[in-house]
N, C-alpha and C positions, 0 to 999 in steps of 0.2 A: 572399465572403472566405474564404480557406483559413487556418485556424489549426492549427499543429502541436499536436495535442491531447495533453493529459495521458493517460497510460495509465489504463485503467479496467477493472474486472472485468466491466463491463456493456456489451456491444456495442450494446445498444439505445439507450444514451444519445445523443441527437442534438444536444445543445447544445454550443457550443464552450467549451473551458476553456483559458485561456492558461496554459501550464504549463512548460515547459522543453523544450529541444531533445531530441527522441527520437533517441537515438543509433543504435539498431539496430531495424529492422523485419524481419519474417520474410523471409528471402531477399534482403535489401537489398544485401549484398556478394557479389560473384561471384568475386573473386580473393583467394585466401588462400595464404600460404606453409605454413600448418599448419592442420590440422583440429582444432578445439577441441570438447570435450564437457563437459557439465555436467548433472547429474541433473535440474536444474530448468529447463534451457533448452530451448526448442522448436526452436532452430536453432543451428548452429555460430557464427553471428554474435553471437547473444546470449551464448552460452557464452564466446566470446573476450572480449567486453566485461566480463562478470562476472569472468572470471579475471584480467584485467589492470587492473581498476578500482583507482585509487588512492583509498583511503578518506579521509574527512575527519572531523575532530573527535576526540573521545576514543575511540580505537580500542583493540583488544585489545593489552595490553602483554605481550609474550612473556617479558619479564624479571621480571614481577611475579607473585607467588603469593598466593592468598587467605590471610588470617589465620584461625586457628581461631576459632569463634564466641566463645569465652570471652576469647580474646586481643583480638579486635576490640572486645568490650564494654569492656575495660579502657582502650581508647584514646579513649573518648568524654570530652568535657569539657562539663559542664552547670553552671548556677548552683548555689550551695551548698544551696539549699532544694529541689532536685530530684535525682532519681536515675533511671537508666535500667536496665531489666531485659531480659534475653533471654527471650522467650516461646517461640519456635520457631526451629528452624534446620534446615539440610540434615542428613540426608536426608528429614526429615519434611515439609519444605516447600522447593520450588525455584522460582525465578523467580516470586515472588508479585507480582501486579499490582494486585489489588483486594481490599479488606477490607470486611466488613460483619458485623453481628451479628443473629441472629434473635430472636424473642420470648422464647426461653429463655436468651438470652445466649450462645448458641454462636457461635463465630467461623467465618465462611465466608471461604475464601480461593480466589480465582481464580488458578491457576498457569498462566502463559502460556508453556508449554513448546513449543508449536508455532511460536511466533515465530522467524523473521520471515516465513515463507511458508506458505500453506495446503498441506496435504497433498493430493496427487492432481492438482495443477494444473501447467501448464508456462508459463514466461514467454516471451511472444512479442515483447516489446519492453521496453526499460528506458531511463531518461533519466539525465541527469547529477546528478539529485537522488535517484536510485535508486527513482523511482516506476515501477511496472511495469504491464504489461497482461498478463492471463492468457488462456489459450486457451479458457476457458469459465467459466461461473458454477458455483461449487461447489454440490453438493446440501446441503440442510439436514440436520444430524445428526438421527438416527443413520444416515441413508442416506449413500451415497457413501463417500469415503475417510475412514478413521478417523484423526482428529488426535490430538495428544499433550496437548492442554489438559485440565485437570482442575478441577472445583469440589470442594474438600475442606472438610469440616466438622470442627472441633476443639471438644472439650467439656471444661469444668472441672466435674467431678462434685460437688465438695464446697465450692466457693467459695474455695479457697485460692490461686487465681490460676494454677494449673498445669493445662495442657490435656493430660490424660492419656489421653483417648479420642478416636479420630478415625475417620472413614470418608470415602470418596469418594462424594459425592452424585451426580455426573455425570462420566463419563469419555468419551473419544473426541471431545471438542469440537475444532473446527478454526478457530483464531483467535477465541477467546472473551475478551472484555475485562472483563465485569462481570456481577454477579448481583444480583437483588432478589427479595424474597418478598412475596406478597400475592395476594388474591383466590383463595386455595386453589391457588396455582400458584408454581412456581419460574421466575422470568423470567431468561432468559439472553440477553445481547447477544453474538451470534456472527455478526458481519457476513459476508455481507450480510443476515442475518436477526435479527429479534427473536423469540425462541422462548419459549413458555410450557409448562412441564412440569407436568401435573396432580399435585397433592400435597394432596388433601383432608384427610388426617389430620395433616399438618404434621410428619411424622417426618423430613423432609429427603430422602426417597428417592422419586423420581418413580414414579407409579403407571401411567404409560402414555407413549407417544411424545409428543413436543411438538407443540403447535399453532404454526403460523407466523402471527404477527400482523402483522409488517411485513417487507418485503424490499426490497432496493435500496441498502443502505449500501455505500459503496465500499471496495475492498481495495487501491487503488493503493499506499498507504503504510501499512504495518501499525503504525507508531508514531503514526499520525494517524487511526486508525479510530474509528468511533462507540464511545463509552465511557461509564463512570460512571453506570450506571442508578441512579436513586434516586426514591423517592416524594416528591412535593411535598405541602405541607399542603393543597392543593386537591384531592387525589385523582388527579392526573395522574402518569404515570410519565415522568420527565424523563431526558434524556441529552444528551451532548455529541458533536459531531463535530470532528475536528481539521482543520488548515488545508490539507493537501495530499491530500485525498480529495474525491470527488464523491459525490452521492447522487441516486438516482432512485427515490423511495419509492412503492411500491404497497401498498394496504391495502384492506380490505373496504368501508368506508363512506365513500369520498371519491374525489376526483380525484387522480391521480398528481401527485407534487410533486418537482421537480428543483431542486437547489441545489448550490453549489460552495463548498468550503472550510469554515471554522470556523463553528459555529452552536450555539446551545442549542435543542434540539427537545423536544417532549413528545407523549405518546400517552395518550388516555383509553380504557382498556380496556373500560369499560362501554358507551360509545357508539361505540367504535372510530373515534375522530377522531385525526388526526395533524396537527401544525402546527409551524412554526418559532416558537419563543418570541422569539428574537433572533438576529441575524446578525453575524458578524465578531467582532472583539475577541480579546484574549488570544494572538494569533499562532498558537499550536498548542495549544489548550486540551485538557487531558486530566485533568479533575477537575470536580467539581460540589459546591458547598456551599450549603446553606440555613442562614442564621443564624436566631436565635430569632424574628426578625420576618418570616421568610420571604423575605428578600432572597437573590438569587442571585449568587454569586461563582464564579470558576473558577481564576484564575491566568494565567500568561503564559509562553510560551517565549522571550519577549524580555526587555526590562527592565521593572521595576516589578511590580506585583501584579495586573495585569489590570484589567478593568472591573467595575463594579457593573451587572449586566445589568438593563435595564428591558424590560418587555413590549413587543414590537413595535419594538424599537430596532435601528438599523443602526450597527455599530461599525467602527472602523478595521480595514483589512486591507492586506496586501501585494498590491495589485491584480494585478500582473503574474503572480505565482506562484499566488495563491490564488483568482483569478477575481473577477468582479464580483458585486455584490449582486443579489438577485432583483428589486429595484425599480430600473429605470433612471432614475427621477425622484426618487431620494432627495435629490439635490443637497446632500449633506453626510453626515457620520457623527459618532457620539459618540466621545469619547476614552476611553482607559483612565484609571484613577484616578491623579492625579499622585503622585509619590513624593518624599519628602524622606529620602534615605538612600543606601545603596550601590546603584548601578546595575549590579549583577552579575547577568548572566543565568545561569540562569533559574530562576524560582520558578513551576513549572507547576501546583502544587497549593497552595491556601491554605485552611486550616480555621480557623474562628473558634471559639476555645475558650469553651464556654458550659456549664460544669458546675461543681461545687463541691469536687471533690477537691483540685485543685492550689491553691496559695496565691492569695489575691485579686489579686496583681500580674499574674497571667496571664489572668484572666477577661476575656472580651470582646475580647481581642487576637487578631490573626491569627498563625497558625503556618504559615510558608511553607517548603515544601521546595525546596532547591537541590541537586539531584543532581550538577550539574556541578562545584560547589565543595565538595560533601560536608558541608553543614551545613543547619541549620534556622534560619530567620530569624524573629524576633519583631517584629511590626509593629502599630502602633496605627492606628485609624481615627479621622479627625476630620471633622465635617460640612463639606461643601463645596456649599452650595446644596442641590439635591435629591439630590446624590450624596455622595461622600466623597473626601477626600485621605488619603494614607497617610504614616506617618512611622515609620522603623525605630527599634526599641527594644532592640537588642542581639541576640546569638545565643542560641538556646535549646539547640542541640546543635552541637558542633563535633568534628572528628576529623582526624587526620593519615592515616587509612586511606583511600586513594584508591579503594578498592573500595566504599565506602559510597555507595549510590545509592538514597536514599529516593524511592519512587514513589507511595506512597499514605499518607494520614494520616487517622485516624478517632478520635473519642472513643468509648470503650467504655461499656458499661452501668455499670461500676465508676467512671467518671469519669476513668480514666487515658487517656493519649494513646497510641494504637497506631500503629506505623510499619511499613510494608512496605518492606523493603530488597532491591532487585533483586540486589545484591552481585555486582559484576563490575568488572573493570578497564576494560571497554568500556562506553561510554554512547551513542556515535554510531550512528544508524541508517544513515548515509550510507556504507555499504560492503555490497555485495551478498553478500559471503562470510559464511557462518554460522559465525562464530568466537566466538559467545557462550559464556559459561561456564555450561553447562546444568545443572550439579550443585550450584549454590549458591543461597542465599536465606535471609533472616532476617526475623523479626518481633520488634520491640522494643516496650517499654511504658515510658512516662515517668510516674513517680509522685512523690508528695512525698518529701522526704528521710526522713521517718519510715516510709515503706513503704506498701504497699497493705493496707488493712483487709480482713478476711474478709467475703465477701458471702454473703447467704442466697440459696438457690435461688428462682427465680421463673419464671413462664410467663405472659406477657401474653395469649397466645392462649386461655388458659383462664380469664382474669380475667372477673368479671361486670361489668355496666355501672357499678355503683357504684365498683368498684375501678378501672376504667379512668378514670372521672372524677377519682378521686384521683391517678392517675398523671399526669394533665394538669397537676398542680401540683408535680411533682417538680422539684428544683433542677437535675437533669441533663437537658439538652435531648434526649438520646437517648431517655429514657423517654417524654417527651412526644410525640416523633415516632412512637415505636412504638405508643403508645396511639391516636394519630390514625389510624394504619394499621388498627388493629382496628376503630375506628368506621367507616372506609371499607369494610372487608370486610363488616361486619354490616349497616350501614344500618338499624339498629333504632330505630323511633320511640319506643320505651320509654325511650331514653336522653335524650330531649329535656327533660323537666322538670328533671332535675338539671343538665343543661348550661345551661339558661336561668338557673338560680340561680347557676351559676359565672360566666356572662356578666355578671351584675349585680355581680360582685366589684369591690372598689375596687383590686384588683391588676390593672394593665393587661395584664400578660403572661398571667395566668389568664383574663382576659376574651377575649384574642386566641385562646388555645387553644380556649376554648369556642366562639368564632365559627367556627373551622375545623371543629370537631367537629359543630356544629349543621349546617353546610353538608354535611358528609360523611354525616350521618344524615338527609338530605332534609328538614331543618327550616327551609330558607331561604325562608320565606314572606314576603309583601309587608310584613306588619306588623313582622316582625323586621328586615327589611332597612331599612325606613324609620328605625327606632330606631338601627340600627347606623350608618347614614349620618350621624346627628347625634351620634354618640358623642364624648365629649371626647378620647379617645385617637386620635392621628393614624394609628397603624398599623391600628387597627380601621376607620377611615374609608377608608384606602387599600385595604385588603383587601376591604372591602365593594364598592367600585367595581370592583375587579378581578374578584371572583367574579360580580357581576352581569353584567359584560361578557362573561364566559365562557359565559353562558346564550345560547340561540339567540334568545330574545325577552325584551323588558323591558316590563313592564306600565306603563300610563300613570301610575299613582300613584307607583310607584318612580321612574320617569323624571323626573317633575316635581320630586321631592325631590332627585334627583341634580343637576338644573340649579340648583335653589335653593341647595343647599349648595356647589356649585362656585363660585358667585359670592361666597360668604362665605369660601372656603378661604384660609388664610394660611400654611399649612405647605407648603414647596416640594416635599417628597417626595410629599405627597398630590396636589398639583397635577400632578406628572409622571405619576402613575398615572391621574388623570382624563384626561389627554391620551392615554395608552395605551389606556384603555377606549374613548374616543371613536373611535379608529381601527377598532374592532371592531363598532361599531353602525351601523345603517342611517342614511342621510343625515338623515332626518326627526328622528332623535334625536341623532345625532352633532354636527351643526352647531350647534343651540342649546346643547348642552353646551360646545362649544368657545367659543361666544360668551360664555357665562357665565364661563368660565375666563379669557378675555381681559379681561372686565370687572373681574375681581379683580386685574388688573395684576401678573401674575407677573414676576419679575425677567428682563429681556431678556438679562442676562449670565449666567444660570444655565447650567451646563455641559450640561444635558440638555433642559430644558423647551422652548426655542424650536423645536428640530428635532422633538421629539415632537409638538408642536402642528402643525407643518407636515405631518408624515407623516399625521396624522389627517385633515387637510384634503385633502391630495393623494389620499388613498384614495377620495375621493368624486368626483374630477374626471371620470374616464372615464365613469361611469354616471349621475352626478347633477350635471352641469355647471350646469344652471339653478338648482339649489338652492345650489350654491357661489357663483354670481354673486349670488343674492339675499342670501346671508350678508354680502357686502361692501357692501350698501346701508346697513348700520348705521354711522353716523358715528363711534360710539365705537370701532369696530374700527380705523378709520383713525387714531384718536387714540392708540392703544396704541403705545408705543415698540417693543414686540416686533414689531408688524406692520410698522413701517417698517424695522426692522433685520433681520428674518428672513423675513417671510411674503410681503409684497407683491411684492418682486422675484422671489422663487421662483415665485409664482403667475403672474406675467407670463411668465417663462421657460417654465413648464409649458404655458401656453396656446399660445405660439408653437411650441413643439416638437410639440405635438399638432395643429397646423394649425387651431386654433380662432381664426381671425382676427377674426371678428365679435365673439366674446367678448373678445378682446384689445383691440379698438377700444373696446368699451364699458368695459372695465376702465381703460383709459388716460384716458377721458373723466372718470372718477370721481376722478382724482387731485386731492386737496384743495389742494395748494400746489406751489411750485417744487421744494422739497426732495423731495417725493414724485415729481415729474416725473423727477428724476434717477434715483431708485430704479427706477422702472418702465421707463424707457428702457434703463438698464443691464441689467435683467432681460430686456428685449426682445432686446437684442443677444446676451446669453448664450444665448437660445433659438435664435438664428440660427447659432451657432458650428458650423462644419462643414457648413452647408447652403447649397448654391449654387442660385441661380435659383429661390428659393422663390416660389410663386405668391401673392404678397402683394397684397391689394386696394389700389387707389389711395387709398381712404379712410384706410386704416391708415397708408400711407406719409405722407400729408398730416398726419395726427395726430402722428406721430413727428417730422416736420419742424417742426411748430409747437412741440413740446416741446424740440427740440434744433435750433435753426435753423442752427447752424454747418455741419451736414452738407448743407444745401441739398437734402435728399432724394436725393442721389446714391446713397448706399449702398442704400437700400431700392428705389429705382427699378432700379438695376443688378441687384440680387438677384432682383427680380421679372421680369427679362428685358427691361426697357426700356433699350436701349442708345443711345437718342437723345442722351443727354448724356454718352456715353463720351468723346468728343473733348474736351468741356469739362472733364471730370474729369481727363483726362490733362494737359491744359494747366495746370490748377491746380497740378499737382505741381511745376512749375518756378518758380512764383511765390513768391519768398521772403517777400512781404508776407502770404501766407496764414498763419494760425496753425499752429504746428507740429503740434498735435494733429490738426488737420483733414488735413494732409498725411500724417501717420502713418496715420490711419484709411483714407485713400484708398489708400495703398500696400498696407496689409494687405488691403483689399478686392480690389484688383487681383490680388494674389497668390492669393487664394482663387478668383477667377473665371477668371483666366488668359486674358484676351483677348490675342491675338497682337499687336494694334496697340499695346498698352501696353508691350511689352517694350523697345523702343528708349528710351522715356522713363525707364523704371526703370533701365536701364543708364547713361543719362546722369546720373541722380541719383547713382548710385554713383560715377561718375567725377568729377563736379563737385567742385572744391575748396570751393565755397560751401555745399555740403550739410552740415548738421550730422551728427555721427557717428551719433546715434540714428536719423536718417533713412536714412543709408547702410546701417546694420545691418538696418533693416526692409526696405529695398529688396532687399538681398541675400537675405534670408529669403524675400521674395516671388518673386524670380527663380528661386530654387531649385526652385520648384514647377512651373515651365514645362518641358515635355518638348521640348527643342530641343537637338540635339547641338552646335550652334554656340556655345551659351552658354559652354561650357568655354573655348574659344579667346578669346571676347570678354572673359570675366572674367580669364583669364590675362593678357591684354594690359592690362587695367585694374589688375591687382593691384599692380604696382610703385608706383603712385601712391597706394594706399590703405593699404599695409602699415604705415605709421608709427603708425596708431591701432591699439592692440593689440586692442580689442574688435571693430573692423571687420575686422581681419586674421583673427581667430579665426572670425568668421562666414563669411568668404570661404573659409577652409580647410574649414569644415564643408560648404560648398557643393561644393567640389571632391571631397570624400569621399563624395558621395551618388550619383554615377554614374561608371562606369568611364571613359567617354570624356572626362568633365570632368577626372577625375584625371590622365589621360594628357596632356591639354593643360597642366595645371599643372606636371607633371613636366618637360615640354619647356621651360617657362619657367624652371624652376630650373636645368636643365642648360645652357641656352643664354644666359640673361640674366646680366649681371654685377651686377644690382641685387637680384634675389631670391636669398636664401640658404636653404639647407636648415635652418638653425637657426631659421627662422621657425616650423617645425613641431615641436611637442613630441612626446615619446614616445607619449602617448595618442592624439594626432592622427594620427601615423604608423600606429599600430596599426589605426586606423579604415579605412585603405585596404585592409588585408588582408580586411576584412569584405565587401568588394565581390565577393569570390570570383571574381576575374578573374586568370588566370595571368599575363598581361602586366603588369597593375598590381602583382601580388605581386612579380614579378621586379624591376621598377623600384623598388619600395619598398625591397626588400632592398639594392639597389645604392646608393640614395641615403642610406638610414638603416639601415645594417647592424645597429646596436644594437637595432633594433625587431624583429629576428628572434627568435622565442621560443627559449629554451634547450631542448635535448633533455632527456629524463628523466635520462640518464646525466650530462649537464653539471650539472644541478641537484643530483644526488646528490653529485657531486664538490665543487660549490660549498658545499653545506651542511657537508660534512665539513671542508673547508678553513676555513670561518668558525668552525666549532665549535672547531677546534684553535687558531685565533687568539684566540678569546675566553678559552679556558682557559689560554693560555700566559702571561697577565699580568693585572694588575689594571686595571680600568676606573675612570674618574672619572664618577660618576653626574651631577654637576652639569654637567660638560662635555657629557655625553650628553644631558641635557635640552635644551641648546641645539641639538645636532645633530638631536634629534627634531623640534624646532620647525621647523628648516630643511628637513629631509628628509621628514618624515611629517606635520607639524602642519597643513599646508594642507588635509589631507583627514580626519585622525583627531583625536579628542579623547583626551587622557590626563591624568589628575589635574586636570581642570577647564579645560584650555586646548586650543585647536586647532579644526579645521574639522569640518564635518558631512557631507562628501561620502561618506566611508566610515563604518563603524560605530565607536562609541566603544569604546576599548580598556581603559578603567579596570576594567571588571568581569571581564576575562578572567584566567585563572590566570597570574600573573606569576612563577611559579617554574619553569615548564617551558621550558627552553631549546630543546629539540627542536621544540616546537610553534611557538615564535616564529620560529625559523630557517626552518622549513618554509614558513610563510605569508609570510615576507619574501622568500625566494628564489623561491618558487613561489606567487604570489598566487592562481593559479587552483585551488589545492588545496582551497579552500573559500570560497564566496561567501555571506555572511550574507544571510538572508531580509530583504527590503526594500532590498537594495543591488544587486540584479541589474540588468543592462542589457537593455532590451527592444529588439529589432530589428524594424522594420516595413518591409516592401517594398510600395510602392504599385502599383497596377495599371499605371502607366506606367513602372515600372522604377526609381523613385527609392527609395533606402534612407535611413532615419533611425534614430537610436539615442538612448536616454535612459531615464529612469525613468517608469513609467506612473503619473502623478499621479492620474488619475481615469479611470473607465470607466463612463460613464452616458449615457443618452439617445442611444445609437447613435454615440457619438463617443469616441475615445481621446485623452487629453490627455498629451502626452509632454514632459518637461523634460530638456534636456541635463544630464548628470551633472556636467560640469565648467564649467557656466555657459553663458550664451547664451539666446537667445529660445526659449521653449517653442512647441509646435505642437499644434493640434487637427486630428485626422485622422478624417473620417467612416468608419465601418465599411464603407460601400459602396465606398470607394476603396482598401481594404486587400486586397492579394493574399495576403500571408502575414505572420504575426507569431509571434515566439518569443523565449524568453529565451536570451541568449548564455551560453556556458559559460566565457567569458573575463572576468576582472576588469579594471576600469579602472586598477587599481593596476599600475604598471610593474614589469617584471622588472629585474634588474641594478641594483636600487636601492642596493646596498652597494658596487658597483664603484668609484664615485668616492672612497670613503673609504679611508684608510690603516688599517693594522692597529690602531693605538691608538684611532683614531676608532671602529672597529667595536667594540672593547672598551668604550669609553665609552658608546656608544649602548645596548648591551645591558646595561651596568651600570645604566643608568637604567630601561630597560624591565623588567628583572628585579629591581628593587630590592625 
């Protein structure tokens, strides 16, 4: 299978990444009227594309000028009990991306001035999402080209809140996203590298060249690069990767690891271990937050506030654009936290305020940055089983200044909230031109209305062990986190007595901090762990399971108590961590732990626990199948509602997909009742999806036939290559007395297997007036998979008799649009028949014929449906100007416009609570920008939201199909038509090529049927 790969900085990456149509490859075009040049382009083709690319999103506004910092400050609106202060601004700080504070309270700022492209590299290809491929891998700083990125340090010498002293700690970085301090080093994330600059004296100035600890983070999209370095309470260094980059990580003490798209990752610098903590989620995460209990949040580039990340979890992704999960047998994914509030994208960074400076009303709440809409959202967390739901609680900061682009938020040592403001009229990355406002940037601070009290100097790096233990009890989480880092750096056993006394505290937060510090000080012995597993506080129990699971081995005494306590556990969040820990343990320990967890009867409707348990079980199937099968001998496992609803069917699917037929037979025999029979048989068929002529033993066929006698064994026998009953199966298709579900299953099967002798019977089913509409649809879908040029003529002849049923008609039109010769036959029927009318074909269906990339088909399509021809750039510009003049020439009626929206747009888009879901919800977009709405109405291809792209697949026999990539797992792609119709499963082995289309399913010329007043009415509603 050939997949048009996403551009990557690393030529050695050998795995496919479904990414977007690569527009220009080096030397791809040979005929040009003009030779284009660009300093970053490796070829004239790339230069031409970059020069002519029409950017999307919030682009540079040439008519807008930045406000002076003091003027911008006056434009902010906050609650009455808060105020905002300007801390730093240009020229002292420009393009600030990441904020952090060191043990002395100095402010470290990563200034992302090299963005958007690394210095010294040439772009060899670029796609319609502006993801690029470079000519080589950049050298690690300080070698190679010197970039413009800077890590600067700002110091408040007297505690009055003014940063009067500054120096550049590191210069010449080349796409640097974040910095962290620890282990006598300055850690810098400068993709593709994680660098560690020695700084044993802690003065903030490197003493030598950096060490390379990790390499292989992708550079395809520099607004999705690895980011947000931060120490976790467990002593690991955590980071995030965005959605539209890849990674192929190499490091000293492990196996190379490849992954695609968004993830939370971590690195243990002492043991030099690297791993993925969780995959997916958040759309394009660019932030990392640990709350006071050590939970991980990030934010989202989509709607909502992102996920609460669980260890080992797989979260939702836009599969077509961001690539599959690393586990093809995940069979599901965890959701983002549900939101009750404004679905305005996007809040990419979410910080939980856990200090004492701001009034109590703000403590424990999430402060979420929304740079697109220029505000900061306040959001509450509410328990939702083992996870959370979110509910908006008003705005924290608002402004009319469209240049306000908050990109980072941190709580400082003083308890104030610090904001990094990119400050630019442009926000969108989707424009290859470097039009960023390189000379601006601000840092603000939110404080109580009474102001910021004076702070005394401190230096946690010089604090003794007693003082560090006291810092663990500070009301500001920042001090507690800094103290933990000091314990991790020192690993001093002399700290343990005082820490054990703190662990005995009645204050559960103090005890949790002590637990972390004891672990970081190498005091995590068996006796302590056993007591911690039995602790009354659920966070301590949860973290003890997690820290034990991070060890390379678990002693018998500790493991026995883990199992004992798992069966007694009643707190869902702890149960979810037990499942995550089980995934990391060897089978001999993991499976008894899972058994104990299931005996505790966790909620089968919990948002996270069922899949976390499945993933822990699935992790053992490949290497320890016998142990997994023995696990299922326990009758109490079968009695668990969670097993029936989530585990057993997936287990059967996994066995079939792995070809473990003997184990599948044994598993099916253990089914305790008929309800389980249905679950296991359904899982069995899921495992067969996309697999033809699987070598299934007769014994397994007979077992499934017993459990589901209606199939009469036809499906399994045919799949296993036994065609002795093929004629009988074909004969059954025409018998109306056969149950409809049996006939549907047989039609589906024949479409997958494609025996030529079945084609006449399938065509007869389609033509027969006695066939139910659902059977005709299924038969058309099956016929579409046959590689026979005569099908087009046969279906064109049948078409007049089936067009009355709209669902059948649409399925037939999809068939005609899948091969050029079939389309030509259909066009002949339209031109020559007096029964078939061109109005049968919608705009979107007509546009599909263009995608066949056949010149004859294109010409005929334009002749029959001239309105389907795309407007030229000049025509679109004229249309937008004309509509803009119409809208401004009179007053529109918003109420009438709402009705027009429902009729014109509402079948695909939601707005103000009503509408369809084919396209993105529009409620959260900026409804004051007429130019933006006109652009995307007149030219829908100007920007296609993530998650709404159309995937095109061409099979090896030349058929094309389009839709949304619903799933990508187990070697099969699951495609769903965007505008309705039957979905399809296509094995990877049958795919010749797959890519994302650069065209929207939304039609052009949408406004042409409207008169001038209707246009004004529609936009009066949209822009209300």
